[in-house]
N, C-alpha and C positions, 0 to 999 in steps of 0.2 A: 478548591481555591480556583479562583480564577486568575488568568494570565492577559497582560494588555502584550497582546501577539505582534510581531515585526517580523513582514514576510521572507521566510529562508534564515529567520534567525532561533538559537536554542528554545527561545520563547514559544515557537512552534512547535517543536516536541514535547516542551516541558506541558504543556496543555492539555495533550494527548493522554501522558504519565500522570497526572491530575486524577484526571476520571477513570483512568486504570486502576489508581492506588483507591480512590472511594469507592469502587466495584468491589475489590478485595476487603478490603475493612468495615463498609457499612450495610453492603446490599444481605437484604434477607434470601436472598436469589441464589438456590446455590447453582448458579451460571457455570457450562462447561466452553463456553468460546466467546470471543469479544470482535467481532468485524466492526475495523476502525474504515469510515470513507470519507470521502470529499463528501463537500456542502450540494454540488451539481450534479451525482451520481444518479441515473435510475435504474432499478430494478429489471432484471433480465429474468427470474425467475420468482414464481412467487414463493410464497412461505413456507407451504409444503416441501415445493422443491428445494428450497434452502436447508432445509432440516434435513433432508435425505442426504445431503450433499455433503452436509456435514459427519453425520452418521457413515459414510463412510470415508472422510477423513480419519474419525475414530481416533482423534490425539494431534492427528499431523496437522502442524501450521500449512495454512498459505501465503509463503511472503515470497517475495520478489528479491532474486540477490544474486549477482553477478560483482565480477572482477573487470574494472573499467578504468581504463592509466588515463582517459582523456581527463575526467573528473578529480584529479589527483591535487586540483589546485584549491578544490573547496577543504583540504584539510594538512596540504602542507605551509600552510600559513596561516594567520589568525585573524580573527572580525569579531566584532563587537557590537550588539546593539545601541543603536544610541535613540534614545526616545525623547531627545526632542526635535529629532528628524523622523521620525520613525522608519529610517531604514538600518539596514545593516551595512556596517563600513568596514575595508580593508582594514588593518592596522599597519603593515608592511613590517610582522616579525613572524620568524620562520617559526612554522608548529613544529615544538617535539613529537619525536614518533611514537605511535599509540602502544598504550599498555599492552603486556601480556604477549607480546611478540605477535600481535594479531595483523592479519590481511585486512584493510581498510575495503569492504566492498560497498557497491552502491544498487538501489533500489524503489522501492517504490515507499512510499512515506504510508500506504495503506496497507490494510493485511485481514487476514483471518487470523486470529490468534487462537490459542489452546489457554485454557486458564493457567496449564502450568507453565506454558508458555512466559507468559502475564506474571506470574511469581516472579519466577526465573529473572527476567529482564529488571525488575523493581526490587529483589531482595538480593542476588548473587552476588558473592564479591566481587569478581572478574566482571561480571557487567555492569554494576557500578561504577567502578574503575574507565570501564570505556564509557560510558553516560557520562561520566566526570569530564574524560578528554577531549568531548563532543561540545562541549560549552561555547566554545571558542572557534566553531567551523560554520562552514557555509553550508546551509539546508543539512542539518544533523538529523534530522527525520528521513532523512533519504539515503542513512550510511546506518544507523545506531542501527536498526531492526536488520537491513542485511547482514552487516557483520557479525553481529549473531548469529545467523543463520549460518553465513559464511565457511567462519571455523571450527569446523567439526569438534576441535582438542577441548571448546568451552564446554561441551557438553549440555549444550541449550536442547529441552525437551522438544519432543515433534518436529525435525527437522530431518529429513528425507534426504540423505546424500547416494549421489551415483558412484561405482566404483573407485572413478576420478578423483572424486575423493569435493566435487562441488554440488549444493546443492543441488535436489532434482527440478530443472525449470518449466518441468509438466504442470508440477501442483499448483502453480501460479495462476489463480482462476475468479480470485477476489473482484477485480477491477480491468475490465479492459478500456483501451484508450488509443486514438489515434493521433499519433504524433507527425506533427510536418516532416516531413522527407524530402527528397528532389532525384530525379531522374525519372527513367520509362516509366518503374514498376513502382513507382512511387503509388500511396492510397489518394482517391480521390477524396475531400472534404467539401462538402455541397453546403456547409454552414461558412464558418469563419474560423481562424487559426488566433487565438490568444494564449499568449506566451508556450507558444509552438505545439499546443492543442487543440483537436477540433471542436469546436463547439458544433453541434448537430443540428442539420436544416433538413427539411423536410426530403431532400433528395438522399438522405443516410440511412430513412430508416428501412426498406428493404438489408440493405448490408446489416444493420445494427442488431435485426431480430432473429440472427442466426448465429450469432457471437454466442459463445459456451460461457463466458462470463459470470457469476453472480451479478454483477452490476456493470454500467458503464457510465461513463464521463467524458462529456459535459450537456449538461443544456443548461440554457439560459432563457427563465419562462418570460423573460421580455423582446428574446431575439427569437424570431419564426416560431411563436408559440405554437400553431397549428403542430410544429414537429414535434411537440412535447404534449399536447392535448391526443393527437394521435394514436403514443406510445401509451399515452391513459387509457385509452378506449381498448387498445392490443392487450395491455396488460390484463385489463378488469374481466376480457373476454378469455383471457388463458386462465385466470383460475375457474373456469368452467369445461377445461378443454378436458379429454378422454385419452388422449394421446400417451403412450405409456411414457414412465420418465427414463433417461440414457442414462440408465444407472452402469452398464456395461462401458459405457465413453469415460466415466468421471472415475472407476475400477482401475479401468488402463492406466491414467494417468500416476495414481499415484502407486504402482507397481513398476520400476522402472526396469 
């Protein structure tokens, strides 16, 4: 089912859920992982390297999940999608607390999800209650997956928690992003910022190719197009490399 997507609205998450449901119900492929990605990302790993990294994960998910009090405004008041203006609007109403006494977490809308986790997210009664609760919140795609991962008592499969009870942050290897920041230690974006995310330019490439995530976000094909052309050539050459795969690095990440 297709969705008319409104930025920051529930329809954004619903579109992803529709695709996941189709893959579970109609695909003839016995797939093991689903990688959910933005539309302007570029791979940093070859297909062979991605397969090796998923084998190392061995059922573990790569989901960004952390507690962030600064984003409570997204979920302590209600929002509604206005299809006349194609915008998400604040209603002025207070939002009821989340079901099952869960802690609402923050994370990326994207991730590497095991099949069992996708089944849990779509079919588990508690997960469905949480999903229903997010329908009138801001950017539920950045809280739903993170909340399922953060709350250990929910029993979501493929989540690796530290002794402190929080998800292992080192398992977040799906998508790298350069966020706009301030101060002397800030990273320099040689392209431009769009919604506080760096759209990379030529000057960023030396740093990008050292990043360990599977993908990097983001590039625009019409903005500094030589940056993307150089990445394409780098990636093509990488498929013929004889440099050993860094399995030791990724093994350490998922063994907290």
